[in-house]
N, C-alpha and C positions, 0 to 999 in steps of 0.2 A: 253717293259715295259710301262705301262700306264703313260701318261703325265698329271699331275694334272692341268696344265694350259689349257687343252682342255675341262675341265668341264664347263658347261654353267655359264655365269655370273648371279649373283642373283639379284632379285628385292624384295623390301619390299612392302608387300601388307597389308593394314589395313583390318582385318576381325575379327568379333566376339569380338570386344573390345581390340584386341591385334594387333601387327604387326608380320607377318610371313615372314621370309626370304625364298624366293621360287626360285628354279632353274628350268627353263623351257626349253624344247627343242621339236622340231617337231611341231612348230606352224602351219606349212603348212598342218599338218594332223588334223586340227581342226575338231571336231565332233567325234573323237575316243580317248577319254581321258583315261589315266592310271595314277593313283596317287600312288607314292611310299613312304612308311612310314618307317622310320628308327627305330632302337631300342636303347637300353642303353648299354654303353655310346657311342653313335654313332653320326651320322651326315648325312645330305643328301648325302655327298660325298661317303658314303658306297655303294651307288647305281651306282658308276661311270662306272662299267662294263656293267650295264644293260641299261643305258640311250641310247647309240648309237644303240644298237641292237633293242630296242623297236621303236626308231624313224625310223630306216630303214624298220621295219616291218609295218610301217604305223600308229603309235600311237602318239598322242599328250601327251608328258610325263611331268608330274608336280611333282616336288620333293621338298616338304617343309622341312625346319628345323622346327620341331614342337616346341611349346612353351617350353621355358627353354633351348633351344639349339641354338648354333651359334649366329647369330645376330637377331634372333627372340626375342620377348618380354619374359622377365623373371619376372613375377609378384612375389612380396614378399609374398603374401598370400599363404600359403600351400594349402588351399582349392581351389586354382585356377587351380589345376592340376588333377582334377577328370575326370572321363569318360565323363560326360556331357560337360565339357569344351573342352577336347581334340577332342571328336567327333564333337562338335559344330564348332570347328575351321575348320575341314575338310568339313563339310556341307557348311560353309560360303565360303570356298575356291572354292567349286563347283559353288556357286552362283556368286562369283567374275568372274569366267570364262564363266558363262552362261550355265552351264551344269546341267541337271536334275539328271543324273546318271553317274557313272564311274566305271571302274574296279579298285579295290584297292589291292595293294600288300604290305604286311607288314612283317618285320622280327623282332623277339624277341619282345620287348615291342610294336613295331609298329604292329606286328601281333595281339597282345592283343587288341590294340585300334581298329584295323580293325574288329575283331570279335565283339567288343562292339558297334562300329558304325553300323554294320549290324543289331544288335539286336534293337538299339534305333532308327535307321533311315533306315529301310529296303528298302524304296522306292528310296533311293539315291545310292544304291549299286547294280550294275548289276551282277558282278562276283567278287570273291575274291580269293587271293592266300596268304597263310600263310607259312612262313619259320620258322622253329625251334619250335615255340610255338603253340601248338594246342588249339582248343576251350577249355576254362576252365569252367567246370560245376560248378554251384553255390553250394557250400558246405553247410552242416547243420549249421555250425558256421562260423562267419566272417573269412576271409581268413588269417589274420595275426595269429590268435589263431590256426587255422587249420594247418598252416605251422609250427608253433612253436611246436604243438603236434607231428607233423610228423617228423620234421627235427631238432628240438631243438632251444633253444634261441640264439645260436651262428650263426644260419643261417643268411646270410647278409640281406635277405629280412626282417626278424624279427628285426635284429639289427638296420636297417635304421629307423624302426618305434619306437622301444623302447628307442633308444639313439639318438635323433635328433641332428644333427650338428656334431657328433663325426667323422663319416666316411667322411663327406663332407670336414672337415678341413684337414684330412690326405690326401685325394685324391687331393685336391687343392694344397697342399704343395709338392706333388710328381707326378704332372700330367704326365710328360714325361715318368717316370719310370713305373707308373701304366699302361698307355696305351701300352707301349712297352711290358710289361709282360702279359697283358691281351689278346692282339690280336695275338694269336699263333695258329698254326695248330695242331689239334689232340694232345692237351696237355696231357702228361701222367698223370694218377691219382696220386695225392700227398697223403702222409700220413695224416690222419685226424689231425687237429690242432684246439685247442680251439680259439675262437674269429672269427671275421668277415673275411671271406676269401678274400674279396676285399681289406681290409686293409693289409692283408698279401701280396697280389700282389703288392700293392703300395710301400711296404717296402722291397720286395725281391731284392736281388742283382743280382741273376742269373735267367733269364727267362727259362721256360721249353718249349720244342717244337720249331718248325720252325716258323718264322714270317709269318703273313698273308699278309703283305704289305711291300713295299719297304720303306727305310728310308725317301725318299721324300714324299711318300704318308702319312706315319705316321706323318710327320711334319705338314701336313694340319690339322689333328685331334688335335695334340698337341696345335697348335696355336689357334684353335677354343676354346678348353677347358681352355686354359690359360686366354682367354678373358671372357668366360661365367661362368667358374666354374662348379661344378658338382651338386650344390644344386637343380637347376631347374629340372634336370632329376631325381634325387633321390626323389624329391617330388611326382613324379608319384607313387612311391612305398608307399608313406605316405597317399595315397588316396584309397588304395585298399579296405579298410573296408567301406569307403563311397561308392565306386563302388558296393560292395556287397549289401549294403542297397538299392542303386539305382536300382539294377536289380531285386529286389523282385517284383514279379507280372508281370514281362516282359516275353512275350512268349519266351521260351528258344530255340526254334527250328529255325535254319537257313536254309532257303529253296533255297537260291541262289546257282548256281554252284560254287564249291569251289575246290581248289587244295591245299593239305597239303604236304609240302616238309620237310622231316626230314633229319638231318644229322646223319648217323649211329653211329658216334663217339661223338655225342652231349650229354652233361650231362643233358639236359632238358628232363624230362620224357615224353614218348609218352602217348597218350590217348588210353584207351581201350574201350571207349564208343563214339568215335568220330562219327561214322556212325549213331548212335542213335539220335544225336542232329544236325548233318549236313548230312542229308540223300543223298544229291547230291554231295558228296565229292569224289574226287579221291586222292589217297595217293601215294607218290613217295619217295623213299629213295636214298640219294646220299652218297657216301663213303667219308664223311668229318666230321669235328667237328661242332662247333656252328656257325661260321661266314660263313654260307653257300655260299652266293652270292659273297663273297670275296675269299673264299678258292677255289671254283670250279666255276668260272664265266662263262666259256663256257658251261659247263653242265647245270648250272642254267638257262642260257639264252635259251638253247635248250628246257629245260623242260617247261619253261614259255611260250615260243612262240609256241611250239607244242600244248600245252594244250589250249591256247587261240585260235589257228587256228581251233582246233577241236570244240570248243564251238561256234565259229563264223560260222562254217559250218553247225551247226544244225538248 
């Protein structure tokens, strides 16, 4: 079983007007950087299985808690969590380490940020790997309204925007239960219920599916969110329409080599136009749910390292 005490010790770095809590390993591999970007509601610790494998393969691994998470800054201004700010943090982090470019790997919201970073700062990204969340094509109407039309006003994505503060308070008051219920393997589909699905998870007495992590590992996440709360991470959702406006006029084609890893049992929708917007993409499916790198760590590591080796050999 993975021992949380072996995860690298963090350092706070002032970048882009905030402080980021960064976990770094493989400094001896300087010159070959990989930046790992977590999702919601996660933490740098979600990459605990990938860090040693990447270091052993010769990479300098940089794992930030992005703004709003862990001991990184949590600005009060909702507008501080847009794509400009989040991608700016990553660019500034590269500058801090003296790197012009890096390979970026993101899961869930971290994948969305990496896609956006590549659009806004293509010269800073050499390769990218996305887990779970594919490239999101800019829709005809802003994303919140688009999702509301598609999935209804009860969808948690919409609820976070239409009812600010409501879900935050429920999740903060039920942190351990919420995270215990959320991080499950191949969760069986539940009967549709009205209301925010994340609030339902925070209040549910009995979790569905097998746990993704041990109690000791889960305790790391619980302690982090009991300190930080959930609002910072949820504020990423509250900026999606700002991001939609920001990307107007931006070249939508991503030309860097990319790997898209889907979980076959993941509830996140696949993209049927991925290759049109990311022409140099390879696609891989793993037999797991949403928490790909935690559910199938060895398979994920093999997929990442094999693909990176193929790219480096070209």
